[in-house]
C-alpha positions as CSV (number, residue, x, y, z in Angstrom):
1,M,0.0,0.0,0.0
2,R,1.2,3.4,-0.8
3,G,-0.2,6.4,0.9
4,L,-0.5,10.0,-0.4
5,R,-1.1,12.8,2.0
6,A,-3.3,15.6,0.8
7,G,-3.7,18.2,3.5
8,R,-4.9,16.3,6.5
9,V,-6.5,13.4,4.5
10,M,-4.5,10.3,3.7
11,V,-5.5,8.4,0.5
12,C,-4.3,4.8,0.2
13,L,-4.0,3.0,-3.1
14,S,-3.4,-0.7,-3.2
15,L,-1.0,-1.7,-6.0
16,M,-1.3,-5.4,-5.5
17,G,-3.9,-7.9,-6.6
18,Q,-5.6,-5.6,-9.1
19,A,-7.2,-7.3,-12.1
20,A,-8.3,-5.5,-15.2
21,L,-11.2,-6.6,-17.3
22,A,-11.4,-5.6,-20.9
23,A,-13.7,-6.4,-23.8
24,P,-12.1,-8.0,-26.8
25,T,-10.9,-5.4,-29.2
26,N,-12.0,-7.3,-32.3
27,V,-15.8,-7.0,-31.7
28,Q,-17.5,-5.0,-34.5
29,A,-20.9,-3.4,-34.6
30,A,-23.3,-4.8,-37.2
31,S,-23.0,-3.0,-40.6
32,C,-25.7,-0.9,-42.2
33,S,-26.3,-3.7,-44.7
34,E,-26.6,-6.3,-42.0
35,L,-29.0,-4.1,-39.9
36,S,-31.0,-3.3,-43.1
37,T,-32.0,-6.9,-43.5
38,S,-32.2,-7.9,-39.9
39,T,-33.4,-4.9,-37.9
40,P,-34.9,-2.2,-40.2
41,N,-36.4,-0.4,-37.1
42,W,-36.8,3.1,-35.8
43,N,-36.6,4.4,-32.2
44,I,-39.2,7.1,-31.6
45,S,-38.2,9.6,-28.9
46,N,-38.9,13.1,-27.5
47,A,-42.4,13.0,-29.1
48,A,-45.2,15.4,-28.1
49,S,-48.5,16.8,-29.3
50,S,-49.2,20.5,-29.0
51,D,-52.5,22.2,-29.5
52,W,-53.3,25.9,-29.9
53,P,-57.1,26.1,-30.1
54,G,-57.1,29.9,-30.2
55,G,-54.6,29.7,-33.1
56,A,-56.6,27.0,-34.8
57,S,-53.7,24.6,-35.2
58,G,-51.8,21.8,-33.6
59,R,-49.0,19.4,-34.4
60,V,-47.4,16.1,-33.4
61,E,-43.6,16.3,-33.4
62,L,-41.3,13.3,-33.0
63,F,-37.8,12.2,-33.5
64,A,-37.1,8.8,-35.1
65,R,-33.6,7.2,-35.1
66,H,-33.3,4.8,-38.0
67,I,-31.4,1.8,-36.7
68,P,-29.6,0.6,-39.9
69,T,-28.2,4.1,-40.8
70,N,-28.2,5.5,-37.2
71,V,-29.6,8.7,-38.7
72,L,-32.0,10.9,-36.6
73,V,-35.0,12.4,-38.4
74,N,-37.5,15.0,-37.2
75,C,-41.1,14.5,-38.3
76,D,-43.9,17.1,-37.8
77,V,-47.5,16.4,-38.5
78,E,-49.6,19.6,-38.5
79,Y,-53.4,19.8,-38.2
80,R,-56.2,22.4,-37.9
81,L,-58.4,22.9,-34.8
82,D,-61.7,24.6,-34.4
83,Q,-62.3,27.1,-31.4
84,T,-63.2,24.2,-29.1
85,G,-60.0,22.3,-29.8
86,E,-61.5,19.6,-32.1
87,I,-59.4,18.5,-35.1
88,I,-61.1,19.5,-38.4
89,N,-60.4,18.8,-42.1
90,Y,-57.7,16.3,-41.3
91,D,-56.6,13.7,-43.8
92,P,-55.1,10.6,-42.0
93,T,-53.6,9.4,-45.3
94,A,-51.6,12.6,-45.9
95,V,-47.9,11.9,-46.2
96,H,-45.5,14.1,-44.3
97,E,-41.8,14.2,-45.1
98,C,-39.3,14.0,-42.2
99,M,-36.1,16.0,-42.1
100,N,-32.7,14.3,-41.6
101,F,-30.1,15.6,-39.2
102,G,-26.9,15.4,-41.2
103,S,-26.4,14.2,-44.7
104,S,-27.7,10.8,-45.6
105,S,-29.5,8.9,-48.3
106,L,-32.3,8.2,-45.8
107,N,-35.7,9.3,-47.0
108,T,-38.5,8.9,-44.3
109,T,-42.2,9.8,-44.5
110,V,-45.0,9.3,-42.0
111,T,-48.8,9.2,-41.9
112,L,-50.6,9.7,-38.6
113,D,-54.2,8.9,-37.9
114,M,-55.2,11.4,-35.2
115,T,-58.2,9.4,-34.0
116,N,-56.1,6.6,-32.6
117,L,-52.5,8.1,-33.0
118,L,-51.6,5.2,-35.4
119,L,-48.2,6.2,-36.8
120,N,-47.0,4.7,-40.1
121,L,-43.4,5.1,-41.1
122,K,-41.7,4.4,-44.5
123,S,-38.0,4.8,-45.1
124,T,-35.8,4.3,-48.2
125,W,-32.0,4.2,-47.9
126,T,-28.8,2.9,-49.2
127,C,-25.7,1.8,-47.3
128,E,-22.1,2.9,-48.2
129,G,-20.4,0.2,-50.2
130,D,-23.7,-1.6,-51.0
131,E,-25.5,-1.2,-54.3
132,N,-28.9,-2.2,-52.8
133,T,-31.7,0.3,-52.1
134,Y,-33.7,-0.8,-49.0
135,T,-37.3,0.2,-48.2
136,A,-39.0,-0.6,-44.9
137,T,-42.4,0.2,-43.4
138,G,-43.6,0.0,-39.8
139,S,-46.5,1.2,-37.7
140,V,-47.2,1.8,-34.0
141,A,-50.0,3.3,-31.9
142,L,-48.4,6.3,-30.1
143,Q,-49.2,6.6,-26.4
144,R,-49.9,10.3,-25.4
145,N,-49.8,11.0,-21.7
146,T,-52.7,13.3,-20.7
147,S,-52.7,12.3,-17.0
148,P,-52.9,15.2,-14.5
149,G,-49.7,17.2,-14.5
150,A,-48.2,15.5,-17.6
151,C,-49.1,18.2,-20.0
152,L,-47.6,21.7,-20.1
153,V,-50.1,24.5,-20.5
154,E,-48.6,27.9,-21.5
155,P,-50.3,31.2,-22.4
156,S,-49.7,32.6,-25.8
157,Q,-51.1,35.5,-27.8
158,V,-53.8,33.4,-29.2
159,G,-54.8,31.5,-26.0
160,D,-53.3,28.7,-24.0
161,S,-51.2,26.1,-25.8
162,T,-51.2,22.5,-24.4
163,T,-48.3,20.2,-25.0
164,C,-48.5,16.6,-23.9
165,P,-45.6,14.0,-24.0
166,I,-45.8,10.9,-26.1
167,A,-44.0,7.8,-24.8
168,D,-40.7,6.6,-26.5
169,V,-41.3,3.5,-28.5
170,L,-39.4,1.1,-30.8
171,V,-41.1,0.6,-34.2
172,E,-40.4,-2.7,-35.8
173,G,-39.8,-2.3,-39.5
174,K,-40.5,-4.8,-42.3
175,L,-38.5,-4.8,-45.5
176,V,-40.6,-4.1,-48.6
177,E,-39.6,-6.6,-51.3
């Protein structure tokens, strides 16, 4: 044992009998091509719905990390509200394009049925060094938390806005042949 004295505190370090554990250095993560055929999924995170009845609008915003490419996309689905906060003139089959963070061949679109929050995703992508173009689809019912205290209500110039969180979820994708 060696002791170091720092002010009035003595720190002792044992130099004997120490074992170090290390992971093998030759372990490699699965490639984009491997993940494209085995796990063409998305991780949905930081999703929320925001309504501005006085402003006659609302939106669902979510972030989706595409597992094969590891690219994060932002998807916004906007809708109109009447003065009572009811959704009006909404087409659940309308396709909304998502925006990539960073450069990538990934192209992701979503549709969202606002009556049951059924989210449908579709992505098309290529992997570096692979001539194949992959397309996958997946769907999940989003879970919005509207329990007491979960939603944030903020005043705005057109009335209160209400933002409610949506639970993070894994969306299992299926390759389109």
